[in-house]
C-alpha positions as CSV (number, residue, x, y, z in Angstrom):
1,M,0.2,-0.2,-0.2
2,E,1.4,3.6,-0.9
3,Q,2.4,5.7,2.1
4,A,2.6,9.7,1.6
5,R,3.5,12.4,3.9
6,L,1.4,15.6,4.7
7,E,2.0,18.7,6.9
8,A,-1.2,20.1,8.9
9,Q,-1.6,22.0,11.7
10,F,-3.9,21.8,14.8
11,R,-7.1,24.3,14.7
12,N,-8.0,26.5,17.5
13,G,-11.0,28.4,16.4
14,T,-14.5,26.1,15.5
15,G,-17.7,27.3,13.8
16,K,-18.8,28.4,10.7
17,G,-17.5,32.0,11.2
18,A,-13.9,30.4,11.8
19,A,-14.3,27.9,9.1
20,R,-14.9,30.5,6.9
21,E,-12.1,32.7,7.8
22,L,-9.7,29.8,7.5
23,R,-11.0,29.5,3.5
24,R,-10.6,32.9,2.8
25,N,-6.9,32.9,3.9
26,G,-6.2,29.5,1.7
27,E,-6.8,27.0,4.3
28,V,-8.8,23.7,4.6
29,P,-10.4,23.1,8.3
30,A,-10.6,19.2,8.7
31,I,-11.1,16.6,11.4
32,V,-9.0,13.7,12.7
33,Y,-10.9,10.6,14.8
34,G,-10.5,7.2,15.3
35,H,-9.2,4.5,17.1
36,K,-11.3,5.5,20.4
37,Q,-9.3,8.6,20.7
38,E,-10.1,12.2,20.8
39,P,-10.8,13.6,17.9
40,I,-8.6,16.8,16.8
41,N,-9.4,19.8,14.8
42,I,-6.7,20.7,12.1
43,Q,-6.1,22.9,9.2
44,L,-4.0,22.4,5.9
45,S,-3.4,24.3,3.3
46,E,-6.1,23.9,-0.3
47,K,-2.8,24.4,-2.5
48,I,-0.9,21.5,-0.7
49,L,-3.6,19.2,-0.4
50,S,-5.1,19.8,-3.8
51,R,-1.4,19.0,-4.9
52,F,-1.4,16.1,-2.7
53,L,-4.5,14.4,-4.3
54,H,-3.7,14.7,-7.8
55,S,-0.5,13.0,-7.4
56,S,-1.2,10.7,-4.7
57,G,-5.0,10.2,-4.5
58,E,-7.2,9.5,-2.3
59,N,-6.6,5.8,-1.1
60,V,-3.8,5.9,0.5
61,I,-2.1,5.7,3.9
62,I,-1.4,9.2,5.2
63,N,2.1,10.0,7.7
64,M,0.1,13.1,8.9
65,D,3.0,15.5,10.1
66,L,1.3,17.7,13.2
67,G,4.6,18.7,14.5
68,K,4.3,16.1,16.9
69,D,7.4,13.4,18.0
70,E,5.0,10.7,15.8
71,P,3.1,11.2,12.7
72,E,-0.7,10.5,12.9
73,T,-1.2,7.6,10.2
74,V,-4.6,8.3,8.5
75,M,-6.7,7.7,5.3
76,L,-8.6,10.2,3.5
77,K,-12.5,9.7,4.8
78,E,-14.7,11.8,3.1
79,L,-13.7,15.1,1.0
80,Q,-16.4,17.9,0.4
81,I,-16.5,20.2,-2.5
82,D,-18.1,23.5,-2.7
83,P,-20.6,22.1,-5.8
84,I,-20.4,26.2,-7.7
85,S,-16.6,26.7,-7.3
86,R,-14.9,23.5,-7.0
87,R,-13.0,24.1,-4.2
88,I,-12.6,21.7,-1.2
89,V,-14.5,23.2,1.7
90,H,-13.5,20.5,4.3
91,A,-11.7,17.2,5.1
92,D,-12.4,14.2,7.4
93,F,-9.3,11.8,8.0
94,V,-9.8,8.9,10.1
95,R,-7.0,7.3,11.9
96,V,-5.8,3.7,10.8
97,S,-3.4,0.6,12.0
98,M,-1.3,-1.0,9.4
99,Q,-2.9,-4.6,10.8
100,E,-6.6,-3.4,11.4
101,R,-9.0,-4.8,8.5
102,I,-11.4,-2.4,6.6
103,T,-13.6,-2.2,3.7
104,T,-12.6,0.4,1.1
105,P,-13.2,1.3,-2.4
106,V,-10.1,0.4,-4.7
107,R,-10.3,1.4,-8.6
108,L,-10.1,-1.0,-11.6
109,S,-8.1,-0.9,-14.0
110,L,-8.8,-2.7,-17.5
111,V,-5.9,-4.5,-19.2
112,G,-5.5,-5.4,-22.9
113,T,-7.6,-4.5,-25.6
114,P,-10.3,-6.6,-26.3
115,P,-10.6,-8.7,-29.7
116,G,-14.5,-8.0,-30.0
117,V,-13.9,-4.4,-30.0
118,E,-10.1,-4.2,-32.3
119,E,-11.8,-6.8,-34.8
120,E,-15.5,-7.8,-34.4
121,G,-16.3,-3.4,-34.3
122,G,-18.0,-4.2,-30.8
123,V,-18.5,-1.6,-28.2
124,L,-16.6,-2.0,-24.7
125,E,-18.7,-0.7,-22.1
126,F,-17.5,-0.5,-18.4
127,P,-19.9,0.4,-16.3
128,I,-18.5,-0.3,-12.7
129,R,-15.4,1.4,-12.3
130,E,-14.6,0.4,-8.2
131,L,-14.9,-2.2,-5.7
132,Q,-15.4,-2.7,-2.1
133,V,-12.5,-4.3,-1.0
134,E,-12.1,-5.7,2.5
135,C,-8.2,-6.3,3.6
136,R,-5.9,-5.1,6.0
137,V,-4.5,-1.6,5.8
138,M,-0.8,-2.4,4.8
139,D,-2.2,-4.9,1.6
140,I,-4.4,-2.7,0.1
141,P,-3.7,-2.1,-3.5
142,E,-3.5,0.6,-5.9
143,N,-6.1,-1.2,-7.8
144,I,-7.6,-4.1,-9.2
145,E,-6.0,-5.3,-13.0
146,V,-8.7,-6.6,-15.1
147,E,-7.7,-8.6,-18.3
148,I,-10.0,-7.9,-21.2
149,S,-7.8,-8.9,-24.3
150,W,-9.6,-12.5,-24.6
151,M,-13.3,-10.9,-24.6
152,S,-15.5,-10.8,-28.0
153,I,-19.0,-9.6,-28.6
154,G,-21.2,-10.8,-26.0
155,D,-18.8,-12.0,-23.5
156,Q,-18.6,-10.1,-19.8
157,I,-16.8,-10.1,-16.8
158,R,-18.5,-10.3,-13.4
159,V,-17.7,-9.2,-9.9
160,E,-17.7,-13.2,-9.1
161,D,-15.2,-13.4,-11.8
162,I,-12.7,-11.2,-10.1
163,K,-10.0,-12.9,-7.9
164,L,-8.0,-10.9,-5.5
165,E,-5.2,-12.4,-3.5
166,G,-4.7,-13.5,-0.3
167,D,-7.3,-12.9,1.7
168,M,-9.0,-10.1,0.0
169,I,-12.9,-10.2,-0.1
170,I,-15.0,-7.8,-2.4
171,H,-18.3,-7.0,-0.7
172,D,-20.2,-5.9,-4.1
173,D,-22.8,-8.4,-5.5
174,P,-21.0,-11.3,-7.1
175,T,-23.3,-10.9,-10.1
176,T,-23.0,-7.2,-10.9
177,V,-21.3,-6.6,-14.7
178,V,-18.4,-4.9,-14.2
179,V,-17.1,-5.2,-18.3
180,L,-18.7,-6.1,-21.5
181,V,-18.1,-6.1,-24.9
182,T,-21.8,-5.5,-26.6
183,A,-22.2,-5.3,-30.3
184,P,-22.5,-1.4,-32.0
185,T,-26.4,-2.0,-32.6
186,M,-27.1,-3.3,-28.9
187,A,-24.9,-0.9,-27.7
188,K,-26.6,2.0,-29.3
189,E,-30.1,0.8,-28.1
190,L,-28.7,0.8,-24.5
191,E,-27.4,4.3,-24.8
192,E,-31.3,5.5,-26.2
193,L,-32.8,3.3,-23.3
194,E,-30.6,5.2,-20.8
195,E,-31.1,8.8,-22.1
196,A,-35.2,8.1,-22.4
197,E,-35.2,6.8,-19.1
198,E,-33.3,9.7,-17.8
199,L,-35.8,11.9,-19.6
200,G,-38.6,10.1,-18.3
201,I,-39.9,8.9,-21.4
202,L,-41.3,5.3,-21.6
203,P,-39.9,2.8,-24.3
204,E,-42.4,3.1,-27.1
205,E,-45.1,0.2,-26.9
206,E,-45.5,-2.0,-30.2
207,E,-47.8,0.5,-32.7
208,M,-51.6,-0.9,-32.9
209,E,-53.9,-0.2,-35.5
210,P,-56.1,2.6,-34.1
211,E,-60.3,1.8,-34.0
212,V,-62.5,4.4,-35.6
213,I,-65.2,4.7,-33.8
214,G,-68.7,4.7,-35.9
215,E,-67.2,2.6,-39.1
216,K,-67.7,-0.8,-39.5
217,R,-65.8,-3.8,-39.7
218,E,-65.4,-6.2,-43.3
219,E,-66.6,-8.6,-41.2
220,D,-69.2,-7.3,-39.6
221,E,-71.0,-5.6,-43.1
222,E,-70.4,-9.1,-44.5
223,E,-72.3,-11.0,-41.4
224,E,-75.3,-8.5,-42.2
225,M,-75.7,-8.7,-45.7
226,E,-75.8,-12.7,-45.0
227,E,-78.2,-12.1,-42.4
228,E,-80.6,-9.9,-44.8
229,E,-80.2,-12.8,-47.5
230,E,-81.5,-15.3,-44.6
231,E,-84.5,-13.3,-44.3
């Protein structure tokens, strides 16, 4: 499991007013908690945190330097982003032990090019980009590689087909489709169906011949003519 160092400072002020002041000064209010220890309020540079996330990602062991003798071993638990400015407004860090077991999202990485795409003209669908994996902190993989170089049109990979080393456990539904290769027409139909569902439009039902009120069917007219002849 990758480890990285991050500097932060203890934070004295609390509340919305103090948090707004920190953000105006380019700092991010944050908190560290867990392991039955008292939570501590911290602050760290928004620029440094942004660069850290860009280079190391979110799923990494952090040795957080708070100016104490020993750094806090933490992981990023939650990141709050302003929906308009896209700036980081708050961060939660949780203490971890390298030997403890946790469940954390791990991203999937596709390996190879399917002949179903390159040679047969199919379309690669990749609906699931990460899995919830339970393992020791020290064993958390950076990513999970999924080999797709064998896939033809109609082939698919489900969660149950992905095997991890050691005692790692995947908590996602085993029947969930992770990757599939579809025919071009099927992919287009799926895309149109998804767009229709997003817009709240129901799929078109089979067209039926409209019934014209007041107009007799040919069979009805023939039956009436036969009845008149019999009379």
